[in-house]
N, C-alpha and C positions, 0 to 999 in steps of 0.2 A: 866214300863221301868226302867232299872237300871240307877244309876247316871252316870256310865261310858259310857253307850250308849248315854245318854242325852248330856254328855260333848263332845263326838265325833261328834254327830249330830250338836251341836252348832259350833264346829270348822269347820265342813264342810260348814255350811251355811255362814261362814265368808271368805271362800276361794274366790279368784279371778277366773275369767273364765279360765285362762290358768292352774292354779293349779287344778281346779275342773276337767278339761279335762284330765290332767295327772292322777289324782286319778281314774277317770272313766276307763281310759285305763289300769291302773294297776289292778283294781278290775276285769275287763274283762279278763285279762291275767290269773289272779289267778283262776277265775271260769273255764276258758277253760282248764287249767292245771289239775284242780281237776276232771273235766268231763272226760278228756282223761285217767287219772289214773283209774277212776272208770270203764270206758268202757273197758279198758284193763283187769282189774280184772274180769269183767263179761264175757269177751270173754274166758279167761282161765277157768273159772268155767263152762261155756257152753261146752267147749272142753272136760273137764274132764267128763262131763255127756253125751258125745257123740252127742252133738247138734252142727251141722254145719250150715253154711250160708244157704244152700238149705232148711234145715228143718225150719229155722227161716223165710225164704221167704214164704214157704208153710203156716206156721201158720199165718203170716200177711195176706196173700191172703184169707185164710179161714175166718179170722175176718172181713176183709174189704168187701169181695165179697160173702161170704157164700159158697165158693167152697169146 
């Protein structure tokens, strides 16, 4: 683990409960934003390839239920 990561983890361990909660909320928001951006990019790529929601649902059903 790099020194920078170790320093950050050390600082996090010294946070009070309120600050740690705020950090957790901010990290969750960042992760959600990243996930939404990636999902949007993947939807556009699927659309370019002619893959619509119905085809996705069919593929999921085939994997789950072997239909």
